[in-house]
C-alpha positions in Angstrom: 105.6 37.5 104.8 102.9 34.8 104.8 100.7 37.1 106.9 100.9 39.8 104.2 99.9 37.3 101.5 96.9 36.1 103.7 95.7 39.7 104.2 96.0 40.3 100.4 93.9 37.2 99.6 91.3 38.1 102.3 91.1 41.6 100.8 90.5 40.2 97.3 87.8 37.8 98.7 86.0 40.8 100.3 86.2 42.7 97.0 84.8 39.7 95.1 81.9 39.4 97.6 81.3 43.2 97.5 81.2 43.3 93.7 78.9 40.2 93.6 76.5 41.8 96.1 76.4 45.0 94.0 75.7 43.0 90.9 73.0 41.0 92.7 71.3 44.2 94.0 71.5 45.9 90.6 69.7 43.1 88.8 72.7 41.7 86.8 71.7 38.2 87.8 67.9 38.6 87.5 67.8 36.2 84.6 69.2 33.3 86.6 66.9 30.5 87.9 65.7 30.5 91.4 68.1 27.6 92.3 71.1 29.5 90.8 70.2 32.6 92.7 69.8 30.6 96.0 73.2 29.1 95.5 74.7 32.5 94.8 73.2 33.9 98.0 74.3 30.9 100.0 77.9 31.5 98.8 77.7 35.2 99.8 76.4 34.3 103.3 79.0 31.7 103.9 82.5 32.2 105.3 84.7 33.8 102.7 87.3 31.4 101.4 89.4 31.3 98.3 87.3 28.6 96.8 84.0 30.5 97.4 85.6 33.6 95.9 86.4 31.6 92.8 82.9 30.3 92.6 81.5 33.8 92.9 83.7 35.0 90.1 82.3 32.2 87.9 78.9 33.8 88.3 80.3 37.1 86.9 80.5 35.4 83.5 76.7 35.0 83.6 76.0 38.6 84.5 73.8 40.8 82.3 75.8 44.0 82.4 73.5 45.9 80.2 70.2 45.4 82.0 68.6 48.5 83.4 70.0 49.5 86.8 73.4 47.9 86.5 76.2 50.5 86.9 78.6 50.3 84.0 81.7 50.5 86.2 80.8 47.0 87.7 81.9 45.3 84.5 85.3 47.1 84.6 85.6 46.2 88.3 84.9 42.5 87.6 87.5 42.4 84.8 90.2 44.0 86.9 89.8 41.4 89.6 89.5 38.5 87.1 92.7 39.5 85.4 94.4 40.0 88.8 93.3 36.5 89.7 94.7 35.1 86.4 91.3 34.4 84.9 90.0 35.6 81.5 88.2 38.9 81.3 84.5 39.1 80.5 83.9 39.8 76.8 80.7 41.6 76.2 79.4 42.1 72.7 76.5 44.4 72.1 74.1 43.1 69.5 73.3 45.6 66.8 70.0 45.5 65.1 70.1 46.0 61.4 67.2 46.8 59.2 66.7 44.6 56.2 
């Protein structure tokens, strides 16, 4: 039984890393500082552990999901895994421009 739980956690960690890589490639984190991007890439290159998956998910809250090139399904994928992990979903509000 513990083996099944370990495989499930490992699968989730791989999903977190995969989504994070897709977000990084698509430019969702292009607004982050060089130091933040370096740390994100360092986490992705390291051995996947539950702690690093949680740290990667924290970056998701900083993602720009409406920048050009970011597939819209990535926000949905992020929210599904966040909710599954017991974390709050990402709330995104689109700013509307009103003419005076």
